[in-house]
N, C-alpha and C positions, 0 to 999 in steps of 0.2 A: 481626521488625525493624521498623524504621519508613522505610516506602519512599516515596520521592513521584516522580510524571512529570509532566516539565513540558511545556509546550507552547503556542501562541499561542491555540488556540478548539480546539472541537469539530467545526469544520463537516466534511463529506466528503472523506472520501480513506484513504489506507491504513495511514496513517501513527497516523491519529486510532482508525482500527477497532483497530489493534494496541494503541495505548494502553489502550482500551476490556477486550479481551481480558485483557491481562497483569494491570491494575488488580484485574478481577474475580477471577482465578485467585487471584491473591494474598491478596486480602482475603478469599476463603473457605477460606483454609488457613492462618488466625491471624494475620497478618501486619497491620500498622497502615500504612494505606494512602491515599494524598492523591494529585489529580491536579490543579497548580497550571496555572492557566490565567491569561495576560495579560488576556484579556476573557471575559467571562461570554457566549459567544455559538458558534452551531451546531447543527446539525441533530441531532448525539448526544448532548446534552445529555439528552435525554428519556430514554436508556437507560442512563446513567451509573448504577451498581448501588447502591442508597444504600448498601452498607456502604462506600464509597469516600468517604471526605472531598474534598468541592469546596474550595479554596481561590483567590480571585481577586484579581488586584494592587488594591490600594489608589490607586493613581492609574497612569492608565494614558499620562501623558504623556511624552515621550522623555527630558526632562532629570528624570524622577523612577523612571524604572523600576528602579536600581540601588537606589534608596532603599526601594522598597516589595519589591522580592526580599530584600535586606538583611534588611529587616523580619520576611518568612517564614521565613527561614535561623535567626535568631536566636529567634524566636517557637517552634517545632515542633521545632527540632533533629533531621532525619533524620539517619537512619544512611546512606541513601543516596537521591541524588537520580540520573534516569534523566532522560537528555534526548534529543530525535529529531530535529534539524538543523543544519546548519553554523552559522548565526547564534545560535541559543539552545545549542546545544554552547559556543562560543568566550564568549558572554554568561555563561555557568554557572560554567566555567572561569576567566574573570575574575574576577568575582565571589567564588569562593572564594579567589585567591589574594590578592584587598583584604582581605578580614574573615577572614581564617584560620578560617573554619568547619573542624570535623572532621566535616563531611558528606562523604562519599566521592561524588564525582563521577563517572558512568558515562556516554559520551556515545555514541552511537548515529548510523550513516553509516546512512541507509535510502533514498536516492535515490543516481541513479547522477551525483554530483556534477557531476567533470568535463563531462557532456554537457549538465549544466542552465547549468553555467558559460558552455559556449561557444557555445548555441542561444538562451539569453535576452540580453532588451537588460539595458544596464547597470542596477544597482539595489542597495539596500544588501546587500541576498543576495547578489548578484553577486560586494558587495568585499569581502564575508568570506569568500571562499572563499582570498582572498590571506592570511589569516590562520590558516587551518589549518595548515602548515608550523610555525606561530610557536608558536600555545599547544595543539592537539591533547596536543601531548608532557606537557603537566601536566595531563592527564586520568587520574584514578586507574584506570579500565580502558575500552577499547575496544570498542564493538560495530558488528559488520557485517552486514547481511542475506544476503549469498551468497559465495562463496567468490571468484566474479571480481570483486567489490566492495572483500571484504578487500584482494586483490592490490593493485586500484586506489589504494585509500587509501593504502595502504604506500608507493607510490611518490608521490602528492601529497603525503602528510603527512611526508613524508623519515623514516618511523620504520620498524622492524622488523616486518617482516609478523609476528613470533611476540608479537607486543603486540598485537595485533587478534587477539578473538575472534569467530570466525563461529557465528552464532547464527541460524537461520531463522527466519522469523517464527510465530506459534501461531495460523494462519490456519484452524484446525480446530478446529470447539468443539460444544459440545452443544446450543446454541442455533443453531448453524447445522442441523443436522440437523432439529432443528426447524423452521425456517423452510423448511426445503425442500418441505413441504406447504401452507403458505399458499395460500390461492383466490387466483388471476387470473381477473381477469375481461376479459381483452383478448380482443378474438374473433380474433385470427391465431391466440392457441393453446387457445380453449375448440374453436372450429370449425374444425381445422386439414386442410387443404386441399392442400398444400403443406409440404415443409422449412421450420422457421423457423430463421435464426441468431441469436443473441444476443451484444451485446455491452457488456460493462458497463466504464464508466471516465466519468473528468472530462472534460468536453469543452475539451480544452488542446493545444496542439499537440504535443505529446510522445507524445502518443497515438493522434495519426495516423488521424483519424477520414475525412479525405479518403480515404485511400489505400483505405480498407475501403468506403467509397462508389461508390468507380470499380471494384473489383475486382468487388463485389458485379453492378456494370452490366455486367462483363464476362461473368460467370457468367451473367446473365439472358439472353443471346444464345444459350444451351444448355439451359436449366432455367427452370423457374419456383421461385423462391424468397423469403423474406419475410426480414428483417433489422429486428430491432428494437437500438436504441441506447438503453441504461439510463444517465442520467448530465444532469451539469448542467456548465455552465461557459459561461467568456466566449467561446467559439466556436460557439455556439447557433445563434444569427441568421445568421454565412456558413454553415454546415452546413446550414440547411435550406435556404437559395439555392442550393446545389450540389446538392441532393436535388431541388428543383423544376427548376432548369435543364438537369438529366439525365431530368426526366418522371419520377420514381421513386417519386411520391408515393403509388401501391398498391403499392409492394415494401418501403419505407423508413421506419421512424417513430421519431422521439426520442420518446422517453417521459418521460423527465425522471428528476430524481432519486427512488430508490426507499429505502428505509430498509432492507428486507431482498432484496434483487437475487437473491442465491439462489434464492428462488419462482420468479423469473421465467426462470432458467439451468435452473432443473430440470425444467422445461414444455415446453421447445426442443429442438431437433435437434442443432444444431453451435454452440458457442461459440468466438469468433474474437476475438482482441487483435491490434491492427495498430500498437503500439506502438514509436516509434523506439528507446526506452532504457525502461528499468527498473530499480530497484534492488532488487526482489524480485519482487513481483505477487501479491499477494492473492487476488486475484480466480482467477486458476490452482488455486490451491488448491481456493476455493469450489466451482471448476466441476468439479474430478476429484471434490470431494465427491458430487457430485449421480451421476457415473457417465459424464458426457456426453463426446463426443469433441470435441477440442480444436485447433484450428489458432492459431497464434502466429507473430509475427515471431521470426526467430532473434535477438532484439535482447539486447542487455549489459545488464543482467545474469542476472536472476533465472529468465526462462520457461524457458529452455535447460534448466537446473539443476533446476527443479520438473519436468518432463516427460523429464527424462535425455536430453537430445539426440535425441528425436524416441520413445523407447521407452512414453510417454504420452501423445503429439501429438503434430500434424504441424506443423513447422517451416517457415516461408518466410521468402525474402531479404526482409531490413529492406529497406523502401521500394520494393519492386517490386510492381508491381499487378496484372502477368503472373502471378507467381509466387504471389502471394495469392489469386487468382482458381482458378488450375490445384490449389491444397492443398484449398481447398474444397470444389472439383469432387472431388478425390481421397477428403477426407473423409467426404463424403456418399456416396461407393459405396463406403467401406473403415471403416465405424466400429468404435470399436474395445470391447474386451468390458468391460461396464460394471463386474462386481466388481473386475477388475486395475483399474480408473481410481479406486475408490473404496480399495481398499487403498493405491495410492499415498496420497490424500491424508491418510490416518492414519500417514503420516509425519509429518506436519507438525501433529499434535493437541497440545492446548494441554498434557495431562500430560506429555508429552514434552520439549516445548519449554520450558516454564517448569522443569522439572527442571534444567533446563542455567543458567536464571537465577538460579533458588534456589543449585545451587553456588559460580556467580558472587560474588553477593551474598555470600553465607556466608562465600567467602573472605576476602572484604573488609572485613568486619568481626570478624574473629578477633582480639582484643585481643592 
């Protein structure tokens, strides 16, 4: 099959990582795979598999986007086009309706769209939310990355839930296993003198790092710990100010974006996710793959499903620094069995998940 994945750019993020995993797997299994980017930008460009064709828009001005996309569709004649965010989903559907292309449009919902809509300022992306009920029904297929997200999307899009395919992200890969053993020279991990917690997430409002920092401050009243926050984003300066104001510079460090954060997770004692909401939560699977014990907020939608409502990790109330601190302390005293964690991670192995995508794509291209 001739399959294309369509996104804005390959900057850091769970969606971008998923695109890389899917594209690489399909390319190595005999399919003709392309990644279409509006702009040739992003930290992940350097690790795009050479078997995957990279296509970028000829013109990125707003009034030329349709023309650029139309030219790509007409030139390459893909069997399947896979998109991964509401604005791009709607853009692809509209382009198909206008051009009459025979390419099958598979749209995917990978974020907690309603929470994004309610919690962010007015923007073009937010306005496109209003188009979901109007346009999503014209997609050839719809994928959501968690059961909770499928249910929510059916309500938002005003379509039957049976039209939505729930397919978890292929977050466990062979590359992930290899990078667990990468050397990390951070002194807190090399010369470990107390438990080290690690968080991996973009520094944005939805990930609620303020909650995590304040919860760690509470834990420090009872025991000595360290926290490494892996990631970058617009809230970096504000978070550093909070760390400084609380006098936690010796206990919490923002280490910035890391191309393979699993190597940091593998050397820590506890992984903590403090998000207000998620669509799936690739990093939870990556943490499970290392065997580490996990604490996550019980947020909609992915993390509780991945750790099966507490079977493979500890859940804290969303937005509660008291409960998050308590769960961190409980987890440090009661680590989970490493083998059990790793076995759960394999439920999200690329081989298992991509077979579901193979079946879906094949069903759409049957003549």
